[in-house]
Backbone bond lengths (Angstrom), bond angles and torsions (degrees), N, CA, C in turn:
res aa  C-N    CA-C-N  psi(-1)  N-CA   C-N-CA  omega(-1)  CA-C   N-CA-C  phi
1 X - - - 1.453 - - 1.531 108.70 -
2 X 1.320 117.35 134.13 1.476 119.15 179.50 1.529 112.10 -78.64
3 X 1.322 114.58 140.72 1.464 122.86 176.59 1.523 107.78 -128.77
4 X 1.331 116.96 147.78 1.459 120.30 176.61 1.524 109.80 -76.33
5 X 1.325 116.20 159.28 1.462 120.31 175.10 1.527 110.75 -56.26
6 X 1.309 115.82 -39.05 1.458 120.77 179.73 1.531 110.96 -61.38
7 X 1.316 117.09 -47.56 1.468 121.75 179.09 1.531 110.65 -65.14
8 X 1.326 116.95 -41.85 1.468 120.05 178.81 1.525 111.14 -63.12
9 X 1.313 117.89 -35.23 1.465 121.20 176.55 1.525 110.85 -64.66
10 X 1.326 116.33 -40.57 1.467 120.98 176.36 1.525 110.52 -63.25
11 X 1.321 116.41 -42.25 1.463 121.03 179.65 1.532 110.43 -63.90
12 X 1.324 116.81 -41.41 1.459 121.25 178.06 1.524 110.60 -61.03
13 X 1.313 116.57 -47.60 1.462 120.89 -179.86 1.528 111.06 -59.78
14 X 1.314 117.21 -41.87 1.466 121.11 179.59 1.521 111.31 -66.61
15 X 1.320 117.71 -46.38 1.473 121.18 -176.56 1.521 112.16 -67.06
16 X 1.322 117.70 -31.03 1.469 120.21 -178.86 1.519 112.07 -60.75
17 X 1.309 118.03 -25.81 1.464 121.85 -179.84 1.532 112.18 -69.31
18 X 1.327 117.87 -14.96 1.463 121.68 -172.44 1.531 113.83 -113.36
19 X 1.320 118.50 0.11 1.466 119.36 -173.29 1.530 113.68 -72.26
20 X 1.315 118.81 -16.58 1.461 120.26 178.83 1.534 113.23 -87.03
21 X 1.305 116.59 -3.26 1.469 119.78 177.29 1.527 109.13 -67.07
22 X 1.323 116.21 148.59 1.466 121.17 -177.72 1.518 111.90 -102.68
23 X 1.314 116.50 26.92 1.460 120.62 179.92 1.524 109.45 -124.18
24 X 1.313 116.33 -172.65 1.465 121.75 -177.85 1.531 111.57 -63.37
25 X 1.324 117.01 -27.40 1.467 120.21 177.65 1.529 109.51 -66.83
26 X 1.317 117.49 -42.83 1.461 121.43 176.30 1.513 111.90 -63.98
27 X 1.330 115.92 -38.66 1.462 120.81 178.17 1.527 110.66 -62.56
28 X 1.328 116.37 -47.99 1.468 121.00 179.66 1.532 110.50 -63.04
29 X 1.321 116.06 -42.18 1.463 119.64 178.91 1.521 110.39 -61.81
30 X 1.327 117.26 -44.43 1.463 120.79 -179.33 1.521 111.59 -62.92
31 X 1.311 116.98 -42.76 1.475 120.16 178.33 1.525 111.16 -60.60
32 X 1.332 116.39 -44.99 1.462 120.30 -178.66 1.529 111.79 -70.87
33 X 1.328 117.36 -38.89 1.469 120.71 177.52 1.518 110.25 -61.82
34 X 1.315 117.25 -46.97 1.465 120.61 -179.00 1.532 110.30 -58.81
35 X 1.296 116.87 -45.11 1.465 120.96 -177.93 1.524 111.52 -65.73
36 X 1.335 116.54 -42.63 1.456 120.16 -179.92 1.528 111.50 -69.70
37 X 1.305 115.53 -48.46 1.469 120.76 -173.69 1.523 112.98 -72.02
38 X 1.321 117.33 -40.92 1.462 121.44 -172.88 1.520 113.87 -96.97
39 X 1.316 117.57 -3.35 1.457 119.17 -177.05 1.527 111.36 -135.78
40 X 1.287 117.14 -72.94 1.461 121.77 -167.80 1.526 113.82 -66.56
41 X 1.330 117.81 -39.67 1.468 120.21 -174.02 1.529 114.27 -99.89
42 X 1.314 119.03 6.93 1.471 121.66 -175.99 1.528 111.09 -56.79
43 X 1.314 117.47 -56.71 1.461 121.00 -176.67 1.532 111.97 -64.80
44 X 1.322 116.48 -39.15 1.460 119.65 178.91 1.523 110.45 -62.52
45 X 1.323 117.44 -45.45 1.467 120.39 179.76 1.524 111.49 -65.64
46 X 1.319 117.35 -37.13 1.466 120.08 176.20 1.523 110.60 -62.60
47 X 1.320 116.85 -44.12 1.465 121.20 179.49 1.526 110.31 -65.20
48 X 1.323 117.30 -43.85 1.467 121.43 179.35 1.529 110.32 -60.54
49 X 1.335 117.01 -44.21 1.468 120.54 179.77 1.523 111.54 -65.76
50 X 1.333 117.35 -37.73 1.467 120.74 177.18 1.531 110.49 -64.15
51 X 1.337 116.43 -41.17 1.462 120.17 178.30 1.525 111.13 -66.84
52 X 1.323 116.91 -39.17 1.465 119.98 176.62 1.521 110.68 -62.80
53 X 1.326 116.64 -42.15 1.470 120.25 178.41 1.523 111.09 -63.30
54 X 1.320 116.01 -37.79 1.463 120.38 -178.32 1.525 112.61 -73.37
55 X 1.329 117.33 -43.91 1.455 120.76 -172.44 1.527 115.00 -107.09
56 X 1.307 117.80 -16.45 1.462 120.68 -174.20 1.509 113.29 -87.18
57 X 1.320 113.52 -171.38 1.458 121.19 177.68 1.525 108.47 -130.09
58 X 1.327 116.93 151.96 1.468 119.58 -175.77 1.524 112.38 -74.85
59 X 1.340 114.87 145.53 1.454 119.75 168.11 1.521 107.00 -69.01
60 X 1.331 116.50 140.77 1.458 121.17 179.36 1.513 109.99 -118.50
61 X 1.328 116.10 144.43 1.462 119.64 176.33 1.532 109.27 -80.35
62 X 1.322 116.92 -174.78 1.463 121.50 -176.61 1.526 112.60 -61.68
63 X 1.325 117.18 -23.51 1.462 121.62 -179.95 1.530 112.75 -94.09
64 X 1.322 117.05 2.94 1.456 120.74 179.37 1.516 114.42 85.07
65 X 1.334 116.73 12.40 1.462 121.15 179.25 1.522 110.31 -91.83
66 X 1.338 118.34 140.45 1.470 120.81 178.01 1.529 111.20 -61.56
67 X 1.327 116.03 139.20 1.468 121.07 -179.34 1.521 112.46 -94.81
68 X 1.322 116.47 -10.38 1.462 120.61 -177.18 1.519 112.68 106.26
69 X 1.311 117.06 -18.17 1.459 121.53 178.28 1.523 110.81 -89.90
70 X 1.315 115.65 158.32 1.464 121.71 179.85 1.525 108.14 -133.66
71 X 1.316 116.82 143.86 1.468 121.04 178.28 1.522 109.35 -141.11
72 X 1.306 114.38 167.42 1.468 120.06 173.04 1.519 107.28 -144.40
73 X 1.325 116.07 140.33 1.461 119.74 176.70 1.529 108.95 -129.92
74 X 1.305 118.05 167.34 1.469 121.20 -175.33 1.529 114.36 -59.89
75 X 1.329 118.59 -20.21 1.464 120.73 178.85 1.527 112.68 -76.73
76 X 1.312 116.65 -16.33 1.455 121.58 -178.83 1.529 109.24 -66.97
77 X 1.332 118.73 133.14 1.471 119.92 179.87 1.534 113.52 -63.13
78 X 1.316 117.45 -19.25 1.472 121.52 179.29 1.524 113.01 -93.06
79 X 1.329 116.83 2.03 1.462 120.69 -174.10 1.533 112.37 -58.24
80 X 1.316 117.78 -44.51 1.469 119.48 -177.48 1.527 110.91 -66.18
81 X 1.330 117.65 -37.18 1.465 120.29 176.32 1.526 110.24 -64.29
82 X 1.336 115.19 -43.85 1.463 120.13 178.40 1.523 110.15 -58.71
83 X 1.321 117.12 -50.51 1.461 121.22 -177.04 1.526 111.92 -64.48
84 X 1.321 117.51 -35.69 1.460 120.93 178.44 1.536 110.46 -61.43
85 X 1.316 116.32 -45.61 1.464 119.83 179.96 1.531 111.62 -75.66
86 X 1.324 116.28 -40.04 1.465 121.25 -179.37 1.524 110.96 -61.09
87 X 1.324 117.43 -41.59 1.473 120.68 -176.45 1.519 112.12 -64.07
88 X 1.319 117.41 -28.28 1.467 120.27 177.32 1.524 111.07 -61.01
89 X 1.309 116.42 -34.06 1.461 121.78 -177.37 1.527 112.53 -94.68
90 X 1.322 117.15 -29.80 1.468 119.67 -176.58 1.521 112.62 -70.29
91 X 1.329 117.89 -22.50 1.459 121.08 -178.13 1.532 113.81 -96.95
92 X 1.323 117.27 2.36 1.465 120.19 175.17 1.524 108.11 -66.81
93 X 1.311 116.88 136.56 1.459 121.75 -177.44 1.521 112.15 -102.44
94 X 1.334 114.38 147.06 1.464 122.92 176.69 1.524 108.55 -135.01
95 X 1.303 116.08 149.92 1.456 120.34 168.25 1.517 107.00 -83.27
96 X 1.297 116.12 135.78 1.463 121.35 179.88 1.513 107.63 -132.97
97 X 1.307 116.23 115.54 1.455 122.10 178.24 1.523 107.83 -84.16
98 X 1.309 114.88 94.19 1.468 122.08 -175.60 1.526 110.02 -70.20
99 X 1.329 116.01 135.22 1.456 120.29 171.05 1.520 106.01 -79.91
100 X 1.338 116.26 115.64 1.465 121.66 -175.42 1.515 111.11 -113.50
101 X 1.329 114.35 152.33 1.458 121.72 175.21 1.528 107.98 -126.68
102 X 1.296 115.67 165.26 1.464 121.41 -177.24 1.532 111.48 -70.22
103 X 1.346 115.98 144.16 1.459 121.63 177.82 1.528 111.44 -56.97
104 X 1.321 117.04 -29.05 1.468 120.16 179.76 1.524 111.73 -55.51
105 X 1.337 117.50 -28.77 1.458 121.25 179.35 1.522 113.28 -68.62
106 X 1.325 116.82 -18.54 1.462 120.92 -179.79 1.524 112.42 -86.18
107 X 1.322 116.92 -24.17 1.463 121.01 -176.01 1.532 109.45 -62.44
108 X 1.325 114.95 126.51 1.471 123.91 -178.38 1.525 113.39 64.83
109 X 1.327 118.11 9.04 1.461 121.26 178.44 1.525 113.25 -117.61
110 X 1.323 116.82 -20.96 1.456 121.33 -179.46 1.522 109.94 -132.32
111 X 1.317 115.60 147.05 1.459 119.40 172.29 1.522 108.10 -76.53
112 X 1.302 116.34 168.78 1.458 119.84 176.82 1.520 111.67 -60.16
113 X 1.316 116.84 -40.70 1.468 120.90 178.83 1.521 111.45 -63.48
114 X 1.317 116.22 -42.25 1.466 120.01 178.82 1.527 110.70 -64.44
115 X 1.305 115.65 -42.54 1.459 119.54 -179.74 1.529 111.47 -63.11
116 X 1.318 117.19 -42.26 1.466 120.00 177.89 1.527 111.38 -62.24
117 X 1.321 116.55 -33.76 1.460 120.84 -178.48 1.528 112.25 -67.02
118 X 1.338 116.97 -35.51 1.464 120.18 -177.09 1.525 112.18 -124.97
119 X 1.319 117.03 29.25 1.467 120.26 -178.47 1.528 112.54 -60.24
120 X 1.309 117.43 -22.43 1.459 122.21 179.42 1.527 112.09 -67.80
121 X 1.342 118.20 -13.53 1.476 121.73 178.57 1.523 112.30 -91.05
122 X 1.330 117.31 0.22 1.459 120.55 -175.25 1.525 111.05 -116.21
123 X 1.333 114.39 152.64 1.456 121.38 175.37 1.523 108.40 -140.30
124 X 1.333 116.15 162.11 1.475 121.10 179.55 1.504 111.27 -69.96
């Protein structure tokens, strides 16, 4: 099934919260995180970081020194330019063969909120 870069980024962020688990849920999360982070989203993340560097502003520490990170928010005068270019890449679709596990593995192991967050990793 095709997913947009934007959706895949959301899935990556959600799955990363579960990779330290020592059960099958952690295993599935780790497999999916590795595939998303090291393969499918590499170019998208590189492009996003380049756009942030071009249009964003540096994070500053308490002394006003750059920390190395860059961000952009809607108040930034370059925000619309950033979003115009970013959206071209965020809507590109990819097929992603998700590593799935049975829903039975979630019973008594995940809260309802947790399950909704990573329901895409489960199958009947």
